[in-house]
Every structure is written in structure tokens, then in C-alpha cells.
MDTraj code that builds the backbone (N, CA, C; nanometers):
import mdtraj as md
import numpy as np

residues = "UNK UNK UNK UNK UNK UNK UNK UNK UNK UNK UNK UNK UNK UNK UNK UNK UNK UNK UNK UNK UNK UNK UNK UNK UNK UNK UNK UNK UNK UNK UNK UNK UNK UNK UNK UNK UNK UNK UNK UNK UNK UNK UNK UNK UNK UNK UNK UNK UNK UNK UNK UNK UNK UNK UNK UNK UNK UNK UNK UNK UNK UNK UNK UNK UNK UNK UNK UNK UNK UNK UNK UNK UNK UNK UNK UNK UNK UNK UNK UNK UNK UNK UNK UNK UNK UNK UNK UNK UNK UNK UNK UNK UNK UNK UNK UNK UNK UNK UNK UNK UNK UNK UNK UNK UNK UNK UNK UNK UNK UNK UNK UNK UNK UNK UNK UNK UNK UNK UNK UNK UNK UNK UNK UNK UNK UNK UNK UNK UNK UNK UNK UNK UNK UNK UNK UNK UNK UNK UNK UNK UNK UNK UNK UNK UNK UNK UNK UNK UNK UNK UNK UNK UNK UNK UNK UNK UNK UNK UNK UNK UNK UNK UNK UNK UNK UNK UNK UNK UNK UNK UNK UNK UNK UNK UNK UNK UNK UNK UNK UNK UNK UNK UNK UNK UNK UNK UNK UNK UNK".split()
xyz = np.array([
    [0.6183, -0.9559, 0.9714],
    [0.5157, -1.0434, 0.9209],
    [0.5372, -1.0574, 0.7721],
    [0.5390, -1.1781, 0.7222],
    [0.5517, -1.2024, 0.5791],
    [0.4182, -1.2501, 0.5263],
    [0.3855, -1.2053, 0.4074],
    [0.2615, -1.2463, 0.3442],
    [0.2970, -1.3197, 0.2171],
    [0.2420, -1.4390, 0.2001],
    [0.2671, -1.5152, 0.0789],
    [0.1594, -1.4828, -0.0213],
    [0.2002, -1.4580, -0.1414],
    [0.1056, -1.4334, -0.2495],
    [0.1206, -1.5414, -0.3537],
    [0.0109, -1.5935, -0.4012],
    [0.0163, -1.6979, -0.5021],
    [-0.0470, -1.6446, -0.6290],
    [0.0250, -1.6541, -0.7388],
    [-0.0252, -1.6139, -0.8690],
    [-0.0358, -1.7388, -0.9542],
    [-0.1509, -1.7610, -1.0129],
    [-0.1708, -1.8764, -1.0981],
    [-0.2098, -1.8280, -1.2355],
    [-0.1450, -1.8768, -1.3384],
    [-0.1820, -1.8363, -1.4730],
    [-0.1099, -1.9166, -1.5776],
    [-0.1720, -1.9322, -1.6921],
    [-0.1132, -1.9989, -1.8082],
    [-0.0503, -2.1330, -1.7727],
    [-0.1148, -2.2088, -1.6854],
    [-0.0691, -2.3437, -1.6540],
    [0.0448, -2.3535, -1.5552],
    [0.0816, -2.2445, -1.4885],
    [0.1869, -2.2526, -1.3881],
    [0.1517, -2.1668, -1.2682],
    [0.2243, -2.1898, -1.1606],
    [0.1984, -2.1187, -1.0365],
    [0.3249, -2.0443, -0.9964],
    [0.3108, -1.9198, -0.9581],
    [0.4233, -1.8415, -0.9075],
    [0.3890, -1.7980, -0.7659],
    [0.4812, -1.8166, -0.6747],
    [0.4596, -1.7764, -0.5365],
    [0.5635, -1.6716, -0.5000],
    [0.5182, -1.5672, -0.4320],
    [0.6094, -1.4620, -0.3883],
    [0.5854, -1.4352, -0.2406],
    [0.6895, -1.4150, -0.1669],
    [0.6792, -1.3791, -0.0256],
    [0.7179, -1.2330, -0.0126],
    [0.6293, -1.1540, 0.0455],
    [0.6560, -1.0125, 0.0654],
    [0.6659, -0.9876, 0.2150],
    [0.7756, -0.9324, 0.2574],
    [0.7928, -0.8982, 0.3976],
    [0.7380, -0.7582, 0.4168],
    [0.6086, -0.7481, 0.4506],
    [0.5496, -0.6158, 0.4664],
    [0.5268, -0.5827, 0.6127],
    [0.5753, -0.6675, 0.6981],
    [0.5523, -0.6456, 0.8396],
    [0.6461, -0.5416, 0.8965],
    [0.6424, -0.5327, 1.0246],
    [0.7252, -0.4368, 1.0926],
    [0.7604, -0.4944, 1.2274],
    [0.8674, -0.4405, 1.2857],
    [0.8980, -0.4768, 1.4232],
    [0.8474, -0.3638, 1.5104],
    [0.7933, -0.3991, 1.6229],
    [0.7319, -0.2997, 1.7088],
    [0.7753, -0.3277, 1.8519],
    [0.8117, -0.2222, 1.9263],
    [0.8528, -0.2459, 2.0639],
    [0.7326, -0.2814, 2.1508],
    [0.7589, -0.3500, 2.2602],
    [0.6493, -0.3988, 2.3438],
    [0.5695, -0.2873, 2.4087],
    [0.6296, -0.1709, 2.4255],
    [0.5573, -0.0596, 2.4863],
    [0.4477, -0.0052, 2.3952],
    [0.4582, -0.0320, 2.2644],
    [0.3578, 0.0202, 2.1727],
    [0.2756, -0.0902, 2.1082],
    [0.2940, -0.2136, 2.1531],
    [0.2177, -0.3233, 2.0932],
    [0.0688, -0.2983, 2.1139],
    [-0.0084, -0.3230, 2.0114],
    [-0.1515, -0.2978, 2.0158],
    [-0.2227, -0.4207, 1.9640],
    [-0.2998, -0.4855, 2.0473],
    [-0.3649, -0.6092, 2.0085],
    [-0.5083, -0.5889, 1.9625],
    [-0.5492, -0.4664, 1.9363],
    [-0.6857, -0.4440, 1.8917],
    [-0.6990, -0.4770, 1.7442],
    [-0.8155, -0.5215, 1.7048],
    [-0.8438, -0.5499, 1.5647],
    [-0.8915, -0.4231, 1.4982],
    [-0.8382, -0.3950, 1.3795],
    [-0.8748, -0.2752, 1.3071],
    [-0.9497, -0.3145, 1.1819],
    [-1.0534, -0.2414, 1.1506],
    [-1.1279, -0.2622, 1.0281],
    [-1.1003, -0.1455, 0.9354],
    [-1.0563, -0.1776, 0.8129],
    [-1.0294, -0.0729, 0.7154],
    [-1.1536, -0.0481, 0.6330],
    [-1.1856, 0.0755, 0.6142],
    [-1.3004, 0.1131, 0.5344],
    [-1.2491, 0.1904, 0.4143],
    [-1.2844, 0.1444, 0.2957],
    [-1.2461, 0.2151, 0.1744],
    [-1.3332, 0.3389, 0.1627],
    [-1.2722, 0.4527, 0.1458],
    [-1.3498, 0.5751, 0.1346],
    [-1.2932, 0.6617, 0.0230],
    [-1.3728, 0.7514, -0.0247],
    [-1.3298, 0.8418, -0.1291],
    [-1.2220, 0.9340, -0.0742],
    [-1.1277, 0.9711, -0.1607],
    [-1.0194, 1.0588, -0.1186],
    [-1.0769, 1.1877, -0.0621],
    [-1.0358, 1.2248, 0.0589],
    [-1.0821, 1.3503, 0.1184],
    [-1.0325, 1.4689, 0.0355],
    [-1.0965, 1.5826, 0.0557],
    [-1.0495, 1.7033, -0.0126],
    [-0.9046, 1.7269, 0.0245],
    [-0.8232, 1.7445, -0.0755],
    [-0.6804, 1.7625, -0.0513],
    [-0.6483, 1.9073, -0.0199],
    [-0.5621, 1.9247, 0.0760],
    [-0.5028, 2.0535, 0.1061],
    [-0.3568, 2.0418, 0.0678],
    [-0.2892, 2.1528, 0.0504],
    [-0.1465, 2.1474, 0.0236],
    [-0.0714, 2.1541, 0.1554],
    [0.0250, 2.0639, 0.1710],
    [0.1083, 2.0634, 0.2901],
    [0.2271, 2.1563, 0.2708],
    [0.3162, 2.1664, 0.3698],
    [0.4358, 2.2496, 0.3580],
    [0.5221, 2.2133, 0.2367],
    [0.5106, 2.0897, 0.1888],
    [0.5879, 2.0462, 0.0726],
    [0.5325, 2.1037, -0.0572],
    [0.4103, 2.1592, -0.0523],
    [0.3437, 2.2069, -0.1725],
    [0.2662, 2.0975, -0.2435],
    [0.2668, 1.9763, -0.1871],
    [0.1955, 1.8621, -0.2440],
    [0.0667, 1.8374, -0.1668],
    [-0.0310, 1.7712, -0.2298],
    [-0.1586, 1.7471, -0.1620],
    [-0.1456, 1.6547, -0.0409],
    [-0.2251, 1.6819, 0.0588],
    [-0.2376, 1.5966, 0.1770],
    [-0.3861, 1.5735, 0.1955],
    [-0.4328, 1.4505, 0.1973],
    [-0.3567, 1.3251, 0.1956],
    [-0.3160, 1.2858, 0.0539],
    [-0.2192, 1.1911, 0.0466],
    [-0.1766, 1.1317, -0.0798],
    [-0.1054, 1.0001, -0.0490],
    [-0.1050, 0.9108, -0.1483],
    [-0.0347, 0.7839, -0.1338],
    [0.1061, 0.7950, -0.1904],
    [0.2003, 0.7302, -0.1224],
    [0.3397, 0.7186, -0.1638],
    [0.3841, 0.5767, -0.1281],
    [0.5123, 0.5481, -0.1443],
    [0.5633, 0.4169, -0.1041],
    [0.6946, 0.4337, -0.0289],
    [0.7357, 0.3285, 0.0390],
    [0.8610, 0.3318, 0.1141],
    [0.9781, 0.3209, 0.0178],
    [1.0792, 0.4055, 0.0358],
    [1.1938, 0.4103, -0.0548],
    [1.3013, 0.3078, -0.0195],
    [1.3026, 0.2620, 0.1039],
    [1.4105, 0.1719, 0.1502],
    [1.3545, 0.0470, 0.2157],
    [1.4423, -0.0514, 0.2350],
    [1.4026, -0.1754, 0.3020],
    [1.3901, -0.1595, 0.4531],
    [1.4481, -0.0546, 0.5074],
    [1.4383, -0.0281, 0.6512],
    [1.3961, 0.1164, 0.6706],
    [1.2749, 0.1360, 0.7261],
    [1.2221, 0.2698, 0.7487],
    [1.1733, 0.2796, 0.8932],
    [1.2383, 0.3669, 0.9713],
    [1.1972, 0.3906, 1.1094],
    [1.0717, 0.4763, 1.1127],
    [0.9760, 0.4360, 1.1935],
    [0.8551, 0.5144, 1.2155],
    [0.8619, 0.5652, 1.3585],
    [0.8465, 0.6963, 1.3744],
    [0.8632, 0.7593, 1.5053],
    [0.7312, 0.8073, 1.5628],
    [0.7320, 0.8275, 1.6933],
    [0.6147, 0.8756, 1.7666],
    [0.5782, 1.0191, 1.7272],
    [0.6770, 1.0995, 1.6931],
    [0.6553, 1.2393, 1.6567],
    [0.7501, 1.2812, 1.5457],
    [0.7382, 1.4052, 1.4977],
    [0.8137, 1.4517, 1.3812],
    [0.9544, 1.5057, 1.4107],
    [1.0389, 1.4229, 1.4706],
    [1.1797, 1.4591, 1.4886],
    [1.2550, 1.3362, 1.5378],
    [1.3871, 1.3417, 1.5296],
    [1.4687, 1.2307, 1.5798],
    [1.4703, 1.2280, 1.7327],
    [1.4162, 1.3305, 1.7962],
    [1.4035, 1.3312, 1.9419],
    [1.2948, 1.2334, 1.9875],
    [1.2036, 1.1996, 1.8980],
    [1.0963, 1.1054, 1.9306],
    [1.1454, 0.9628, 1.9088],
    [1.0984, 0.8723, 1.9920],
    [1.1448, 0.7337, 1.9832],
    [1.0866, 0.6626, 1.8612],
    [1.1600, 0.5624, 1.8150],
    [1.1142, 0.4773, 1.7057],
    [1.0108, 0.3816, 1.7643],
    [0.8908, 0.3779, 1.7045],
    [0.7850, 0.2900, 1.7548],
    [0.7788, 0.1579, 1.6788],
    [0.8185, 0.1584, 1.5518],
    [0.8346, 0.0352, 1.4757],
    [0.9191, 0.0630, 1.3528],
    [0.9587, -0.0444, 1.2842],
    [1.0435, -0.0330, 1.1655],
    [0.9785, -0.1128, 1.0531],
    [0.9528, -0.0467, 0.9399],
    [0.9068, -0.1189, 0.8212],
    [1.0261, -0.1890, 0.7579],
    [1.0022, -0.3057, 0.7014],
    [1.1105, -0.3829, 0.6412],
    [1.0794, -0.4224, 0.4973],
    [1.0041, -0.3397, 0.4262],
    [0.9677, -0.3740, 0.2893],
    [0.9684, -0.2521, 0.1977],
    [1.0716, -0.2411, 0.1162],
    [1.0800, -0.1344, 0.0169],
    [0.9601, -0.1455, -0.0773],
    [0.8995, -0.0317, -0.1088],
    [0.7875, -0.0285, -0.2018],
    [0.6508, -0.0398, -0.1378],
    [0.6435, -0.0688, -0.0088],
    [0.5145, -0.0829, 0.0583],
    [0.4395, 0.0513, 0.0541],
    [0.3108, 0.0511, 0.0149],
    [0.2363, 0.1771, 0.0059],
    [0.1934, 0.2299, 0.1426],
    [0.2031, 0.3611, 0.1587],
    [0.1544, 0.4284, 0.2790],
    [0.0848, 0.5566, 0.2347],
    [-0.0004, 0.6078, 0.3217],
    [-0.0732, 0.7309, 0.2927],
    [-0.0179, 0.8426, 0.3797],
    [0.0237, 0.9519, 0.3185],
    [0.0658, 1.0699, 0.3945],
    [-0.0612, 1.1425, 0.4370],
    [-0.0778, 1.1605, 0.5692],
    [-0.1979, 1.2255, 0.6208],
    [-0.1695, 1.3610, 0.6855],
    [-0.0399, 1.3927, 0.7052],
    [-0.0012, 1.5228, 0.7602],
    [0.1462, 1.5462, 0.7299],
    [0.1859, 1.6725, 0.7332],
    [0.3254, 1.7100, 0.7119],
    [0.3681, 1.8095, 0.8186],
    [0.4939, 1.8002, 0.8593],
    [0.5537, 1.8962, 0.9509],
    [0.6990, 1.9139, 0.9088],
    [0.7294, 2.0269, 0.8472],
    [0.8625, 2.0518, 0.7910],
    [0.9026, 1.9348, 0.7003],
    [1.0098, 1.8629, 0.7348],
    [1.0573, 1.7508, 0.6527],
    [1.0052, 1.6149, 0.6993],
    [0.9054, 1.6157, 0.7832],
    [0.8491, 1.4915, 0.8361],
    [0.7090, 1.4690, 0.7810],
    [0.6740, 1.3424, 0.7610],
    [0.5428, 1.3056, 0.7086],
    [0.4753, 1.2079, 0.8037],
    [0.3523, 1.2409, 0.8418],
    [0.2724, 1.1476, 0.9220],
    [0.2073, 1.0530, 0.8222],
    [0.2284, 0.9237, 0.8423],
    [0.1781, 0.8245, 0.7480],
    [0.0807, 0.7294, 0.8156],
    [-0.0020, 0.6665, 0.7312],
    [-0.0928, 0.5605, 0.7763],
    [-0.0708, 0.4439, 0.6812],
    [-0.0696, 0.3205, 0.7366],
    [-0.0529, 0.2029, 0.6518],
    [-0.1852, 0.1299, 0.6331],
    [-0.1825, 0.0205, 0.5601],
    [-0.3036, -0.0551, 0.5267],
    [-0.3732, -0.1115, 0.6500],
    [-0.3010, -0.1280, 0.7600],
    [-0.3615, -0.1767, 0.8839],
    [-0.4174, -0.0633, 0.9693],
    [-0.3972, 0.0615, 0.9266],
    [-0.4477, 0.1767, 1.0002],
    [-0.3496, 0.2339, 1.1011],
    [-0.2295, 0.1765, 1.1111],
    [-0.1292, 0.2280, 1.2045],
    [-0.0705, 0.3580, 1.1509],
    [-0.0414, 0.4516, 1.2419],
    [0.0101, 0.5830, 1.2046],
    [0.1388, 0.6146, 1.2777],
    [0.2245, 0.6931, 1.2144],
    [0.3486, 0.7386, 1.2749],
    [0.4176, 0.8370, 1.1828],
    [0.5352, 0.8849, 1.2246],
    [0.6081, 0.9886, 1.1511],
    [0.7335, 0.9305, 1.0865],
    [0.7578, 0.9709, 0.9602],
    [0.8717, 0.9237, 0.8817],
    [0.9397, 1.0446, 0.8188],
    [1.0728, 1.0433, 0.8132],
    [1.1461, 1.1506, 0.7468],
    [1.1183, 1.1437, 0.5976],
    [1.0962, 1.2594, 0.5351],
    [1.0500, 1.2663, 0.3961],
    [1.1378, 1.1925, 0.2960],
    [1.2700, 1.1890, 0.3168],
    [1.3596, 1.1266, 0.2191],
    [1.3482, 0.9739, 0.2175],
    [1.2736, 0.9163, 0.3117],
    [1.2539, 0.7713, 0.3159],
    [1.1291, 0.7290, 0.2378],
    [1.0630, 0.8269, 0.1748],
    [0.9398, 0.8007, 0.0990],
    [0.9623, 0.8309, -0.0477],
    [0.8903, 0.7594, -0.1335],
    [0.9007, 0.7758, -0.2780],
    [0.7636, 0.8067, -0.3368],
    [0.7606, 0.8840, -0.4433],
    [0.6357, 0.9121, -0.5126],
    [0.5875, 0.7963, -0.5985],
    [0.6644, 0.6887, -0.6074],
    [0.6246, 0.5710, -0.6845],
    [0.4988, 0.5116, -0.6238],
    [0.3992, 0.4853, -0.7076],
    [0.2718, 0.4339, -0.6593],
    [0.2706, 0.2814, -0.6620],
    [0.2371, 0.2244, -0.5494],
    [0.2222, 0.0802, -0.5348],
    [0.0901, 0.0532, -0.4650],
    [0.0536, -0.0731, -0.4571],
    [-0.0712, -0.1087, -0.3900],
    [-0.0569, -0.2445, -0.3241],
    [-0.1492, -0.2715, -0.2334],
    [-0.1608, -0.4030, -0.1706],
    [-0.2994, -0.4549, -0.2059],
    [-0.3050, -0.5798, -0.2489],
    [-0.4312, -0.6421, -0.2867],
    [-0.5082, -0.6805, -0.1613],
    [-0.6309, -0.6325, -0.1505],
    [-0.7268, -0.6692, -0.0459],
    [-0.6639, -0.6957, 0.0909],
    [-0.5963, -0.5953, 0.1522],
    [-0.5291, -0.6197, 0.2801],
    [-0.6232, -0.6289, 0.3989],
    [-0.7515, -0.6105, 0.3790],
    [-0.8460, -0.6083, 0.4900],
    [-0.8790, -0.7475, 0.5394],
    [-0.8109, -0.8504, 0.4885],
    [-0.8132, -0.9807, 0.5517],
    [-0.9071, -1.0853, 0.4968],
    [-0.9874, -1.0548, 0.3942],
    [-1.0696, -1.1639, 0.3435],
    [-0.9792, -1.2614, 0.2690],
    [-1.0140, -1.3868, 0.2725],
    [-0.9279, -1.4910, 0.2175],
    [-0.9549, -1.5185, 0.0698],
    [-1.0384, -1.4382, 0.0072],
    [-1.0704, -1.4635, -0.1322],
    [-0.9533, -1.4269, -0.2227],
    [-0.9494, -1.4905, -0.3367],
    [-0.8508, -1.4595, -0.4396],
    [-0.9068, -1.3462, -0.5260],
    [-0.8207, -1.2559, -0.5685],
    [-0.8605, -1.1434, -0.6520],
    [-0.8071, -1.1697, -0.7926],
    [-0.8954, -1.1698, -0.8927],
    [-0.8482, -1.1983, -1.0277],
    [-0.7686, -1.0816, -1.0877],
    [-0.6591, -1.1154, -1.1540],
    [-0.5801, -1.0213, -1.2323],
    [-0.6226, -1.0462, -1.3770],
    [-0.6874, -0.9474, -1.4386],
    [-0.7527, -0.9665, -1.5677],
    [-0.6710, -0.9092, -1.6843],
    [-0.6954, -0.9639, -1.8032],
    [-0.6242, -0.9205, -1.9234],
    [-0.6709, -0.7832, -1.9723],
    [-0.7938, -0.7450, -1.9384],
    [-0.8512, -0.6168, -1.9778],
    [-0.9312, -0.5604, -1.8611],
    [-0.9584, -0.4296, -1.8623],
    [-1.0375, -0.3703, -1.7536],
    [-1.1873, -0.3913, -1.7744],
    [-1.2277, -0.5181, -1.7777],
    [-1.3675, -0.5568, -1.7958],
    [-1.3986, -0.6739, -1.7041],
    [-1.5175, -0.6745, -1.6450],
    [-1.5547, -0.7825, -1.5528],
    [-1.5470, -0.9211, -1.6155],
    [-1.5782, -0.9350, -1.7433],
    [-1.5772, -1.0659, -1.8081],
    [-1.4458, -1.1027, -1.8741],
    [-1.3401, -1.0238, -1.8551],
    [-1.2111, -1.0490, -1.9201],
    [-1.1460, -1.1753, -1.8666],
    [-1.0536, -1.2284, -1.9443],
    [-0.9791, -1.3483, -1.9069],
    [-0.8871, -1.3191, -1.7882],
    [-0.8880, -1.4083, -1.6905],
    [-0.7983, -1.3949, -1.5758],
    [-0.6602, -1.4476, -1.6152],
    [-0.5579, -1.3656, -1.5941],
    [-0.4214, -1.4090, -1.6215],
    [-0.3548, -1.4634, -1.4957],
    [-0.4114, -1.4312, -1.3797],
    [-0.3593, -1.4804, -1.2518],
    [-0.4645, -1.4567, -1.1449],
    [-0.4444, -1.5202, -1.0318],
    [-0.5290, -1.5009, -0.9152],
    [-0.4384, -1.4549, -0.8020],
    [-0.4678, -1.3401, -0.7442],
    [-0.3801, -1.2796, -0.6440],
    [-0.4349, -1.2989, -0.5042],
    [-0.3497, -1.3392, -0.4140],
    [-0.3871, -1.3552, -0.2744],
    [-0.3923, -1.2209, -0.2044],
    [-0.4737, -1.2114, -0.1021],
    [-0.4792, -1.0934, -0.0181],
    [-0.3390, -1.0640, 0.0351],
    [-0.2972, -0.9378, 0.0268],
    [-0.1667, -0.8970, 0.0787],
    [-0.0572, -0.8898, -0.0256],
    [-0.0819, -0.9350, -0.1478],
    [0.0206, -0.9252, -0.2520],
    [0.0419, -0.7787, -0.2864],
    [0.1681, -0.7395, -0.2972],
    [0.2028, -0.6017, -0.3295],
    [0.2358, -0.5919, -0.4778],
    [0.1897, -0.4835, -0.5431],
    [0.2184, -0.4633, -0.6847],
    [0.2418, -0.3176, -0.7168],
    [0.3048, -0.2938, -0.8307],
    [0.3275, -0.1581, -0.8803],
    [0.2072, -0.1147, -0.9618],
    [0.1646, 0.0087, -0.9432],
    [0.0509, 0.0625, -1.0179],
    [0.1020, 0.1257, -1.1465],
    [0.0427, 0.0832, -1.2594],
    [0.0761, 0.1441, -1.3878],
    [-0.0146, 0.2622, -1.4150],
    [-0.1446, 0.2377, -1.4165],
    [-0.2423, 0.3448, -1.4342],
    [-0.3743, 0.2985, -1.3754],
    [-0.4626, 0.3951, -1.3498],
    [-0.5955, 0.3654, -1.2966],
    [-0.6983, 0.4488, -1.3718],
    [-0.8131, 0.3882, -1.3982],
    [-0.9195, 0.4560, -1.4724],
    [-1.0226, 0.5211, -1.3821],
    [-1.0184, 0.4913, -1.2548],
    [-1.1219, 0.5345, -1.1615],
    [-1.2034, 0.4150, -1.1149],
    [-1.2018, 0.3064, -1.1946],
    [-1.2687, 0.1813, -1.1574],
    [-1.1742, 0.0624, -1.1621],
    [-1.0705, 0.0709, -1.2442],
    [-0.9744, -0.0373, -1.2641],
    [-0.8331, 0.0174, -1.2559],
    [-0.7402, -0.0659, -1.2067],
    [-0.5984, -0.0293, -1.2068],
    [-0.5184, -0.1373, -1.2762],
    [-0.4221, -0.0949, -1.3591],
    [-0.3259, -0.1876, -1.4164],
    [-0.2118, -0.1982, -1.3169],
    [-0.1849, -0.3216, -1.2742],
    [-0.0771, -0.3416, -1.1779],
    [0.0180, -0.4490, -1.2295],
    [0.1390, -0.4465, -1.1779],
    [0.2387, -0.5482, -1.2075],
    [0.2804, -0.6124, -1.0759],
    [0.2763, -0.7452, -1.0740],
    [0.3234, -0.8251, -0.9612],
    [0.4318, -0.9163, -1.0166],
    [0.5115, -0.9805, -0.9340],
    [0.6180, -1.0656, -0.9873],
    [0.5639, -1.1697, -1.0873],
    [0.6074, -1.1572, -1.2112],
    [0.5722, -1.2535, -1.3141],
    [0.4452, -1.2245, -1.3930],
    [0.3649, -1.1264, -1.3520],
    [0.2376, -1.0992, -1.4179],
    [0.2062, -0.9502, -1.4178],
    [0.1237, -0.9095, -1.5128],
    [0.0639, -0.7762, -1.5090],
    [-0.0765, -0.7871, -1.5662],
    [-0.1632, -0.6989, -1.5225],
    [-0.3002, -0.7005, -1.5685],
    [-0.3829, -0.6000, -1.4900],
    [-0.5140, -0.6170, -1.4986],
    [-0.6078, -0.5219, -1.4396],
    [-0.6785, -0.5805, -1.3181],
    [-0.6952, -0.4970, -1.2149],
    [-0.7659, -0.5341, -1.0922],
    [-0.8688, -0.4253, -1.0643],
    [-0.9858, -0.4668, -1.0151],
    [-1.0841, -0.3663, -0.9743],
    [-1.0215, -0.2765, -0.8688],
    [-1.0402, -0.1479, -0.8860],
    [-0.9769, -0.0491, -0.7988],
    [-1.0196, -0.0640, -0.6535],
    [-1.1427, -0.1067, -0.6292],
    [-1.1906, -0.1217, -0.4916],
    [-1.1315, -0.2439, -0.4213],
    [-1.0478, -0.3223, -0.4886],
    [-0.9803, -0.4377, -0.4280],
    [-0.8363, -0.4051, -0.3921],
    [-0.7966, -0.2767, -0.4089],
    [-0.6588, -0.2355, -0.3827],
    [-0.6528, -0.1314, -0.2723],
    [-0.5478, -0.1391, -0.1913],
    [-0.5170, -0.0328, -0.0965],
    [-0.3896, 0.0331, -0.1482],
    [-0.3938, 0.1660, -0.1660],
    [-0.2816, 0.2407, -0.2184],
    [-0.3264, 0.3355, -0.3281],
    [-0.4565, 0.3324, -0.3551],
    [-0.5167, 0.4219, -0.4532],
    [-0.6567, 0.4574, -0.4017],
    [-0.6973, 0.5820, -0.4219],
    [-0.8276, 0.6247, -0.3733],
    [-0.9387, 0.5781, -0.4667],
    [-1.0578, 0.5494, -0.4144],
    [-1.1718, 0.5159, -0.5011],
    [-1.1974, 0.6303, -0.5994],
    [-1.2115, 0.5966, -0.7249],
    [-1.2380, 0.6971, -0.8265],
    [-1.1150, 0.7716, -0.8750],
    [-0.9998, 0.7517, -0.8109],
    [-0.8770, 0.8226, -0.8512],
    [-0.8311, 0.7729, -0.9884],
    [-0.7886, 0.8660, -1.0712],
    [-0.7341, 0.8309, -1.2022],
    [-0.5846, 0.8597, -1.2028],
    [-0.5084, 0.7640, -1.2521],
    [-0.3626, 0.7771, -1.2611],
    [-0.3222, 0.7468, -1.4040],
    [-0.2464, 0.8347, -1.4624],
    [-0.1989, 0.8141, -1.6016],
    [-0.0588, 0.7589, -1.6025],
])
top = md.Topology()
chain = top.add_chain()
for i, resn in enumerate(residues, 1):
    res = top.add_residue(resn, chain, resSeq=i)
    for name in ("N", "CA", "C"):
        top.add_atom(name, md.element.get_by_symbol(name[0]), res)
traj = md.Trajectory(xyz[None], top)
């Protein structure tokens, strides 16, 4: 599935297509509608890696196999095709990480296919509204662009209410509650 993002600013329009979809075998196809609920980061425990669980990371490669269980003995249930797409690690087993994506789908990925680089997806829960990318972390700040739902960006820092993100051709501030890939109230330096 490809998502088109439109950025408008300073008298010009920039369009970017992000392939954030996945291929999924027919045996695991799921036609149910999922509703994402933004919630505060749960209390973190340390996993076998010594890092907190849960935590957000991103995909390190353009092709990432997601498996039914934590080993190559388990079948591949789908394949991500977008480097940098944010996922949440919700469990660890040796060198395997159970992840959840913005649509709520879960599966197991080998640890070396994940990166600590923080990215986000703008309003992936499906509303068709445009999200303003602002020049400052203030509600009344000048909009430098308008981001479509599903646009992926790199996170620079977050204050707990606002995140500075970079998308193709633009950078600025977005309300933190309009992003998936960062916890509500989370601060990133």
C-alpha cells in the first residue's frame, strides 16, 4: 500500500509517495477494521537486550520479513517494504523482537532489521484532515506545510507536547498527539 503525502508551503507544493504497506499471504489476511487509541507509554520493563520494552524503533531495511513467532522456523506472515517505517517493540525473545505497527498488526522481526532511529507517521488513524507543520512549537505559529495523514517523517526532538520532524522538503513542529511513533508526553532530545 502506498500513501501519498502532500506538503504545501511557501507558494509551492511537494508530493511524496511512501510505500509503507506490506505484502501478506492469504492465510493471514485480516479484513477487520482496527481503531488505534493513543495512550501514555506503559511502564517500561527491561527486555533481554537491556533496553526498555515497550519502545519505538524503525525498520532498517527496505525489505523486512515479519514472522509468526521468534525464529526462522516460523513462517513469514508479511513483508514490510519501507525503510524507516516506525514500529513499536512490545516484547523480546533472545535476538527477536515482537513489534506492532500503526495499524495494530503484530509479528516477530530479527533484531538486526531494526534501527534505534526515531521516525513517525502523521495521523495514521485514517482521518482525512491535514496536519499543519509549524515554524515554532506554538498553536498560533506560521504553518510551513500541511501534511497528509500517513506521511512519514524523521523525529528531531520532542518536548512532550510538540515534536520537530523532517519530511521531504520541509521541517517544523507538529503536535505530538498527531504522530504515531512517539508516546504521549515523551521527551526526546
